[in-house]
C-alpha positions as CSV (number, residue, x, y, z in Angstrom):
1,M,85.6,2.7,-16.7
2,I,84.0,4.6,-19.5
3,R,85.7,7.9,-19.0
4,S,89.3,6.5,-19.3
5,F,88.3,4.8,-22.5
6,F,86.7,7.9,-24.2
7,R,89.0,10.9,-24.2
8,P,87.5,14.4,-24.8
9,E,90.0,15.2,-27.3
10,A,89.0,12.1,-29.2
11,A,86.0,13.9,-30.8
12,F,88.4,16.5,-32.4
13,D,90.9,13.7,-33.4
14,F,88.0,11.8,-35.2
15,A,86.6,14.8,-37.0
16,R,90.1,15.9,-38.2
17,F,91.1,12.4,-39.2
18,I,87.9,11.5,-41.0
19,W,88.4,14.2,-43.7
20,E,92.0,13.2,-44.4
21,V,91.3,9.6,-45.1
22,P,91.3,8.9,-48.9
23,I,88.2,7.0,-50.1
24,G,88.9,3.4,-50.6
25,Q,91.8,3.4,-48.1
26,G,89.9,4.4,-45.0
27,W,88.0,2.4,-42.3
28,S,85.4,-0.1,-42.7
29,L,81.8,1.0,-41.8
30,H,82.1,-1.0,-38.7
31,R,85.1,0.8,-37.5
32,L,83.8,4.2,-38.5
33,E,80.8,3.4,-36.4
34,R,82.9,2.5,-33.3
35,E,85.1,5.6,-33.8
36,Y,82.1,7.8,-34.1
37,I,80.6,6.4,-31.0
38,R,83.8,7.0,-29.1
39,A,84.0,10.6,-30.3
40,V,80.3,11.3,-29.4
41,L,80.9,9.7,-25.9
42,A,84.1,11.9,-25.4
43,F,82.1,14.9,-26.4
44,T,79.5,14.1,-23.8
45,N,82.2,13.2,-21.2
46,G,80.9,9.7,-21.1
47,H,77.3,10.6,-20.6
48,R,75.6,7.6,-22.4
49,G,72.0,8.9,-22.4
50,R,73.1,12.2,-24.0
51,A,75.3,10.4,-26.4
52,A,72.4,8.1,-27.5
53,Q,70.4,11.3,-28.2
54,I,73.0,12.7,-30.3
55,L,73.4,9.6,-32.2
56,G,69.8,9.1,-32.8
57,I,69.7,5.6,-31.1
58,D,68.0,4.2,-28.2
59,R,70.0,4.1,-25.0
60,R,69.9,0.3,-24.8
61,T,71.3,0.1,-28.4
62,L,74.1,2.3,-27.3
63,Y,74.8,0.2,-24.2
64,R,74.9,-2.9,-26.4
65,K,77.3,-1.3,-28.9
66,I,79.6,-0.2,-26.0
67,R,79.7,-3.7,-24.6
68,E,80.6,-5.1,-28.1
69,M,83.3,-2.5,-28.5
70,E,84.7,-3.4,-25.0
71,S,84.6,-7.1,-25.8
72,V,86.8,-6.4,-29.0
73,R,89.1,-4.2,-27.0
74,V,89.9,-7.0,-24.4
75,G,90.5,-9.6,-27.1
76,G,87.1,-10.7,-28.2
77,P,86.1,-11.1,-31.7
78,S,87.5,-8.6,-34.2
79,N,85.5,-6.9,-37.0
80,H,87.6,-4.4,-38.6
């Protein structure tokens, strides 16, 4: 279920955290993308169409990225 995976407060957690990560000690670009997508989905209360608009990507691209994120979450390939 998408709503249980993306908490509304996650958007604020992400924004606060990203400014506190020292350059060179932060996340990979892949992880940064995943966390940003989670934050935008939290902001839109799981509304994927609106999240895709905010992210500036096609809805199908967002669906694919979410599937990839969920496969990593349940023990699939890991790309940190």
